[in-house]
C-alpha positions in Angstrom: 21.4 6.2 -6.7 22.1 9.9 -6.2 22.5 10.4 -10.0 19.1 8.8 -10.6 17.3 10.8 -8.0 18.9 14.1 -9.1 18.7 13.8 -12.9 15.8 11.6 -14.1 12.0 11.8 -14.1 9.6 9.3 -12.5 9.1 7.2 -15.6 12.8 6.8 -16.2 13.5 5.9 -12.6 10.7 3.2 -12.7 12.7 1.5 -15.5 16.3 2.2 -14.7 16.9 3.0 -11.0 18.8 0.5 -8.9 20.1 -1.8 -11.6 23.7 -2.9 -11.3 24.7 -5.2 -14.2 26.9 -8.2 -13.6 30.0 -9.2 -15.7 27.6 -11.0 -18.0 26.2 -7.6 -19.3 22.6 -8.6 -19.0 20.0 -6.0 -20.2 17.2 -7.1 -18.0 17.7 -7.1 -14.2 19.4 -10.3 -13.0 17.6 -12.8 -10.7 19.7 -14.2 -7.9 18.0 -17.3 -6.5 20.6 -18.1 -4.0 20.5 -18.5 -0.2 24.1 -17.7 0.5 27.3 -16.2 -0.9 30.9 -17.2 -1.1 33.6 -15.0 0.5 37.1 -14.5 -0.9 38.6 -15.2 2.5 37.9 -15.7 6.2 38.9 -12.1 6.8 36.3 -10.9 4.2 33.6 -13.0 5.8 34.4 -11.6 9.2 34.4 -8.0 7.9 31.0 -8.4 6.3 29.4 -10.1 9.4 30.9 -7.3 11.6 29.4 -4.6 9.3 32.9 -3.3 8.5 32.6 -4.1 4.8 29.5 -3.8 2.6 28.4 -6.8 0.6 26.2 -9.9 0.5 26.0 -12.2 3.5 22.8 -14.2 3.4 19.6 -13.8 1.3 17.4 -13.3 4.3 18.6 -9.8 4.4 21.0 -9.2 1.5 20.1 -10.2 -2.0 21.0 -8.2 -5.2 17.6 -8.7 -6.9 15.8 -7.5 -3.7 18.2 -4.7 -3.3 17.5 -3.5 -6.9 13.7 -3.4 -6.1 14.3 -1.6 -2.8 16.5 1.1 -4.4 14.1 1.6 -7.3 11.0 2.0 -5.1 12.9 4.4 -2.7 13.8 6.5 -5.7 10.1 6.6 -6.9 8.9 7.7 -3.4 11.7 10.2 -3.1 13.1 8.5 0.0 16.5 7.6 1.3 15.8 3.9 2.1 13.5 1.0 1.4 13.2 -2.4 3.1 11.3 -5.1 1.1 9.2 -7.6 3.1 7.3 -10.8 2.5 3.9 -9.1 2.4 2.2 -5.8 3.0 1.1 -6.9 6.5 4.7 -7.9 7.3 5.8 -4.4 6.3 3.4 -2.9 8.9 4.4 -5.4 11.5 8.1 -4.8 10.9 7.6 -1.1 11.2 5.7 -1.3 14.4 8.0 -3.8 16.1 11.2 -2.0 15.0 10.1 1.4 16.1 7.7 0.9 19.1 8.0 -0.6 22.6 5.6 -1.6 25.4 3.8 1.4 26.7 3.8 3.2 23.4 0.6 4.4 21.8 -0.7 4.4 18.2 -3.3 6.7 16.8 -4.8 5.0 13.7 -7.5 5.8 11.2 -10.5 3.6 11.7 -10.7 3.2 7.9 -7.9 0.7 7.4 -7.6 -2.8 6.2 -9.3 -5.3 8.5 -6.2 -7.3 9.1 -4.3 -4.1 10.1 -7.0 -3.5 12.7 -6.6 -7.1 13.9 -2.8 -6.7 14.1 -3.1 -3.5 16.2 -5.8 -4.8 18.5 -5.1 -8.5 18.9 -1.3 -8.7 18.7 0.4 -5.4 19.3 -2.0 -5.0 22.2 -0.5 -8.2 23.8 2.8 -6.5 23.8 1.5 -3.5 25.6 1.2 -1.2 22.6 -2.2 0.4 22.7 -4.1 1.8 19.7 -6.8 4.4 19.5 -8.9 4.5 16.4 -10.2 7.8 15.0 -12.3 9.1 12.1 -9.9 9.5 9.1 -11.4 12.7 7.9 -12.0 14.4 11.3 -8.8 16.3 12.1 -10.0 17.2 15.6 -10.4 13.5 16.5 -6.7 13.0 15.6 -5.8 15.9 17.8 -7.9 14.7 20.7 -6.5 11.1 20.6 -2.8 12.0 21.0 -1.3 11.3 24.4 2.2 11.9 25.8 3.1 8.3 25.0 1.8 8.5 21.4 4.7 7.5 19.0 3.0 6.7 15.7 0.1 7.9 13.6 -1.1 5.4 11.0 -3.5 5.8 8.0 -4.5 4.7 4.5 -5.4 7.5 2.1 -7.4 6.9 0.0 -9.1 4.4 2.4 -10.3 0.9 1.5 -13.1 0.6 0.5 -14.8 4.1 0.9 -11.9 6.0 -0.7 -11.9 8.6 2.0 -8.9 10.9 2.1 -6.9 12.6 4.9 -4.9 15.8 4.5 -1.3 14.3 4.7 0.4 17.7 5.2 -2.0 18.6 8.0 -1.5 15.3 9.8 2.3 15.4 9.3 2.4 18.8 11.0 0.3 17.4 13.9 2.6 14.4 14.2 5.8 16.3 14.3 4.4 18.9 16.8 3.8 15.9 19.1 7.1 14.1 18.5 5.2 11.3 16.5 5.9 9.5 13.3 3.4 9.7 10.5 3.1 6.4 8.6 1.0 6.4 5.4 -0.1 3.2 3.6 0.2 4.3 -0.1 -1.0 1.0 -1.5 -3.9 2.4 -3.5 -2.3 5.3 -5.2 1.4 4.1 -5.4 4.1 6.8 -6.0 2.8 7.2 -9.5 -0.2 9.1 -8.1 0.8 10.2 -4.6 4.1 10.7 -2.8 3.4 11.1 0.9 7.0 11.7 1.9 7.0 14.9 -0.1 3.9 15.9 1.7 5.6 15.5 5.1 5.0 11.8 6.0 7.9 10.0 7.7 7.3 6.4 6.4 5.4 4.9 3.6 4.0 1.4 3.6 3.3 -0.7 0.4 1.6 -4.0 -0.3 3.6 -4.7 -3.5 1.1 -7.5 -4.1 -1.3 -4.9 -5.4 -0.6 -2.2 -8.1 3.2 -2.3 -7.8 3.0 -5.8 -9.3 -0.1 -5.0 -11.3 -0.9 -8.5 -12.5 -1.6 -10.5 -9.4 1.4 -12.7 -9.5 3.3 -12.4 -6.2 2.9 -11.4 -2.6 5.2 -8.8 -1.1 5.5 -5.5 0.8 7.8 -2.6 1.4 8.7 0.0 4.0 10.1 3.3 2.6 11.6 6.2 4.5 14.7 7.8 6.0 17.9 5.8 6.5 17.9 6.0 10.3 14.4 4.7 10.7 14.0 2.3 7.8 17.6 1.5 6.6 18.7 0.9 10.2 15.8 0.2 12.5 13.4 -1.6 10.2 16.2 -3.4 8.4 17.6 -4.6 11.7 14.3 -6.1 12.6 14.0 -7.8 9.2 17.6 -9.2 9.5 16.8 -10.8 12.8 13.2 -11.8 12.4 13.2 -12.6 8.7 9.9 -11.5 7.1 11.9 -11.3 3.9 10.9 -10.9 0.2 12.0 -13.7 -2.1 14.4 -12.8 -4.9 11.9 -14.1 -7.5 9.1 -11.9 -6.2 11.4 -8.9 -6.2 12.2 -9.6 -9.8 8.5 -9.8 -10.7 7.9 -6.5 -8.9 10.7 -4.8 -10.8 9.0 -5.7 -14.0 5.7 -4.3 -12.6 7.4 -1.0 -11.7 8.4 -0.5 -15.3 4.8 0.0 -16.4 3.5 1.5 -13.1 2.9 5.0 -14.4 1.1 3.9 -17.6 -1.1 1.4 -15.7 -2.1 3.8 -12.9 -3.2 6.4 -15.5 -5.3 3.8 -17.3 -6.8 2.4 -14.0 -7.7 6.0 -13.1 -9.4 6.7 -16.4 -11.4 3.5 -16.4 -12.4 3.9 -12.8 -13.7 7.5 -13.4 -15.8 6.4 -16.3 -17.3 3.5 -14.4 -18.0 5.6 -11.3 -19.8 8.2 -13.5 -21.9 5.4 -15.0 -22.7 3.9 -11.6 -24.0 7.2 -10.4 -26.7 7.1 -13.0 -28.0 3.6 -12.1 -31.3 3.4 -10.2 -30.1 0.5 -8.0 -27.2 2.5 -6.6 -27.7 4.7 -3.6 -24.2 6.2 -3.6 -20.8 5.9 -5.3 -17.5 6.4 -3.5 -14.7 7.6 -5.8 -12.5 10.7 -5.3 -12.6 11.5 -9.0 -16.3 12.4 -8.7 -17.3 15.9 -7.9 -19.9 14.4 -5.5 -17.0 13.0 -3.4 -16.7 15.1 -0.2 -12.9 15.4 -0.6 -12.7 15.8 -4.4 -10.7 19.0 -4.1 -8.2 17.5 -1.6 -7.7 14.5 -4.0 -6.9 17.0 -6.8 -4.4 18.8 -4.5 -2.4 15.8 -3.1 -2.8 13.2 -5.9 -1.9 13.4 -9.5 -4.7 10.9 -10.3 -7.7 9.3 -8.6 -6.7 5.6 -8.7 -8.5 2.5 -9.7 -10.5 1.7 -6.5 -14.1 2.5 -6.1 -17.1 1.3 -4.1 -20.8 1.8 -4.3 -23.8 1.2 -2.0 -26.7 -0.8 -3.4 -30.3 -0.5 -2.3 -31.4 -3.8 -0.6 -28.3 -4.7 1.4 -26.4 -7.9 1.5 -28.9 -10.0 -0.6 -28.9 -7.5 -3.4 -25.1 -7.1 -3.2 -24.5 -10.9 -3.4 -26.9 -11.2 -6.4 -25.1 -8.5 -8.3 -21.7 -10.1 -7.6 -23.0 -13.6 -8.6 -24.4 -12.2 -11.9 -21.1 -11.0 -13.2 -19.4 -13.1 -15.8 -16.3 -11.0 -16.6 -15.2 -9.3 -13.4 -13.4 -11.6 -11.0 -14.9 -12.4 -7.6 -11.9 -12.0 -5.4 -10.9 -9.8 -2.5 -7.5 -8.9 -4.1 -7.0 -5.7 -6.0 -4.5 -3.8 -8.1 -4.6 -6.3 -11.0 -5.1 -5.6 -14.7 -8.2 -7.8 -14.3 -11.1 -6.0 -12.6 -12.1 -7.6 -9.3 -15.3 -7.3 -7.2 -16.0 -8.1 -3.6 -18.5 -7.6 -0.7 -16.3 -6.0 2.0 -18.7 -6.7 4.9 -18.2 -10.4 4.5 -14.7 -10.6 3.1 -12.0 -7.9 3.7 -13.8 -6.6 6.8 -15.6 -9.7 7.7 -13.6 -10.4 10.9 -14.6 -7.0 12.4 -17.5 -6.8 14.7 -20.8 -5.4 13.6 -20.0 -2.3 15.6 -16.5 -1.9 14.1 -17.9 -2.2 10.6 -20.6 0.4 11.3 -18.0 2.8 12.7 -15.9 2.3 9.5 -19.0 2.9 7.3 -19.0 -0.7 5.9 -22.7 -1.3 5.2 -24.1 -4.7 4.1 -25.0 -3.1 0.7 -21.5 -1.9 -0.1 -19.7 -3.4 -3.1 -16.0 -2.7 -3.9 -14.5 -2.8 -7.4 -10.8 -2.6 -8.2 -11.2 -1.4 -11.8 -8.8 -3.1 -14.2 -7.7 -2.4 -17.8 -10.5 -4.1 -19.7 -12.7 -2.2 -22.1 -14.9 0.0 -20.1 -18.1 -0.9 -22.1 -17.6 -4.5 -21.3 -17.3 -3.7 -17.6 -20.5 -1.7 -17.7 -22.3 -4.5 -19.4 -21.1 -7.1 -16.9 -22.4 -4.9 -14.0 -25.6 -4.1 -15.8 -26.6 -7.7 -15.8 -26.6 -7.7 -12.0 -28.4 -4.3 -11.8 -31.3 -5.8 -13.8 
């Protein structure tokens, strides 16, 4: 792994890092759909279970295909270690349960995935881990929320669905001054467009289900960071609790990583063209996309991202009724809450991804009834415009 990190560029790492060929000499990464492994002797089995000898033990926590994916993603993020999980939510859960205890405190952006809010409030709260939610873009609110017992700061940047940004370097400095860990969900940019660890973050979270796969085929997640926190603590939780990634899903994600850079550039180009077109539509009140000069944090996006991503949202005049009519009028764009696919998707956040939040929580997060989110795929941009224009009329 050291040779790959030291000597090769991102695009090469995305295709080559982590692969160890078997005696069969396969060119593509091998898929190991096995639950267990055979030991050469009782002594070897004892040594592996005791941690005295490296090697495979049981596929809940040691599998060659999963390990290849972990090593490749760690190389792309510029990190020491990666632990692959069953989903993006299980990556967040594993991080919190591995690194926090009762009495600890989280400061989190208010602009996060609805299920993450539910996890922090409804489940970690039961364990005595309290969360304070703050405005993602207001640095003073982060400062004011930190307590002596704060151990973790959590955010998505860009946020879903309003594409708001936080200054990762600034928050990393704040976290480390207060003996906290900064955890960044990098789902929407991926390491192809943003590398939070190089900006000072401690841990990066991924929903591999999204852009890392890129074709909507499998569910998975990952935690990326230093060896002591991720390779030991988070791995220890996964080994015991078992929110593991399947070997087949890891193999699919490996294939997705090979084209990640190309796809993210194409997603970004399509999204910018669509956002510029949406700004010109009379039915649209406002467009949220960091690639637009009208975006309040356009300059920050240019500084800490190498591209603007494929996620955008826009607010329609007329609220929920108008939003649903536009969605129902589409014939090409898929009506689904998932994102990160080659196929463009459209959803109404207030009644889907953020539908389980209270009215007050949605208002605090800026999720209006007229808000529409589009994850812009790789179709021809003129076809996407025409599909939306049908609903605009």
